N, C-alpha and C positions, 0 to 999 in steps of 0.2 A: 585650136578655137573653133567655136559654132558659130555659122552665120546667123545674120537675123530670120525670124520667122516673117513671114509674109502672107496676110490672108487676102482672099477676095470674096466678095458675094456669089453666090450661086442665082441662077437666075432662076425661076419659078418656087414654088414650094416644096423645098427636100425637106425631111423630118429630122435628118442627122447627119453631121457633120463628118468630115472626113480629111485624113492628113497625107500628103505624101511627102516620105523623106527623101534625102540623095545622101548616102554617106558613104566617101571618100577615103585614101588614106593622106598621107602629108606630099605626097609627089602628084596629087589632084587624080590618081587612078581610083575607079570605082571598085569597092569593097563590096565581094558578095557575101553570103551567110552570115550578115550582121543582122542583129536583133533589133526592132524599134517598137516601145510600148508606151502606150499614153497611161498615166497613174493618175485616176481622178478626186481632185481636193475637194471639189464641192459638189460633184456630180454623183449621184446613185448609178452604178452600171452593175445591171442583170447579168450572173452568172452564165456563160454559153449553154445551150441547151443539151449539146454532146459534151461532154468534158472526159475523151478516151482517146487514144493515140495511140500509135505502133510505131517502133524503131526495129529494121529487118537488118539482120547480117546476111549480106548478098558479098559475094567473093571476097569475102574475109573482111567485109568493111562493114561499119556501122550506117546504116542509110535511112534518114537523112543524117549528113555528117552534124548537122547543128540542130535543134530541134527546141521549139518555144512554147508552153503550155501554162494553164492557168493553174493556181492552187486548189488540189483537190480534182486534179486529174488522174485516171487509174492508166498506166501506159503499159504494153504489153512488149514483149522481144521476140518475135518469130524468127527463128534461124529458117533461113531459104539453102544453105550449103550443104552440100552431101556430106559435112563435115561435122564434129561436134564444137560448141561452143559454150564458153563459161562466161558470163556475163556478172560484174561487179561494178561498185562504186564505195569507196572511201569518203567522199563527200562530205561536211557537215550536214548538208541542209537534208541529202537523205544515205545512209549507208546500207548497202544489200549485198547480196549475191544470190545467182540463178545458177547451181552447177551443172555440169556438163549437160546437154541432150542437143538435140536437133527436132526438127519441125515448129509444131507451136510451142510459144512458151509456155513451161510447167508453170506461170502463175504472172498475175499482174502486179506492178507496183502501184500504189497511192503515192503522189508528189504535193504531201500537205503543207511545204513551207518553201518560202519564196528561197530562192538561191542558185549558185550554178552546181550543177552535176555532170562530172566526168566520169563518161563511160571506158569502162577497160575490158579485156579481154584475158584472164589468165592462161590462156593457152597460147594465143598468138599477139606478143607484144605491141605490136603495132598498129594494133586498134585501138583504136582512140574514137570516142564519140561527145557530144553535148549536150546537154538540156538545159536551158533557162527557164527557171520557174519562176513567174510572175504573178502578182495578187490584181492582175485585171485582166477583164479578155478581150482589152484592145491591143493589138500587137501582131506585128508584121515581123516578116524577113525580107531581107533585100536578095535581088535576083542579080543576075552576072553584069547586070547595068549600075547597081550598085542601088537600083530603088526598092522602098517598101512602102505600101500602101495600105493603110488604116483606115479602113469606110466602117459606116452605121455609130460613130460615137455621140450620145447624148451631149447635148449643151451642158458647159461648165467650164470649170478650171483644172489644167492638169497640168503635170510633170511630163514633159517629152524626154526617153532617153534612147540612146542607142548602146549598144554592146557586141563585143567581137570576144571569141574564145582565145585569140591571139594578140588580144591587147595589151598596151603596157602599161595605160593608163586609162582612167576613164574618161570620154567625152563630157564637157560638162552640159548639165540639165538644161533645158530650154521649158520657161512658164509658156504655154499659150491659154488663150481663151476661146472658146468656142460656142458659137450659136448654132439654130439650125438650119443655118444657112451656108455653114462657113467650109471654103476648102481651102486649108493652110500646106502653104509648103516648109520643109524645115532642110536643113545642110548641117551634117555631123561632118568632121575629120575624127578620124578614130587612129590613133598612134598605134599600129599593127604591124607584128611580124610574120611573112608570109608564110604559108605551110611548106612545109618541108616533104622533099620525097622521101620514101622510105622503101626499105628492100622487103619486099614478100617473097618467100621463098615458092616455087612452083606449086602447084597442087598437088602434083604425082609424088614429091617430095614429103608431103603434110601426112604424119600418123594418124592427126584429128583434124 
């Protein structure tokens, strides 16, 4: 169940609106690494000026664990470990592989279709990461307190969505109308499964 939106006008002459969303689980605990994004229905949103991102491999993990990018963004995958990684995705929204390498990513990947991308490493089975590709420049990721803040949103009508890689069901979308002085708060409850700890062999036992 999604809580109702609450809007309050800001003092002064703000030129754009903002949204603060709280994401929690069924027990009321905050959910980190959830993505909140606003899809425009009536407003025209200009793409972000910088449409590139990087997902690193650090201590045999994808960092960050969850990323969100706008469609048309190019992502590189630098390997900061002293061992090789082989990055791949079989996801319908983008299928690719970057074979064994260290250091700088041999190539970058263009994400031109909205959807969920699951990342893996062909050498290290426990390495899992996620990219959510969205058709909007208005998005944010929740912090450890389960709070996401989206700023500088043009006035208009939007659909507000929340997503988490370990959700069992999607949280209901929330419609919201923003003017140039809106400061809107929203709350989502995400039915998610906690991330389980995984076994990672000691580095000195790794061939790659």
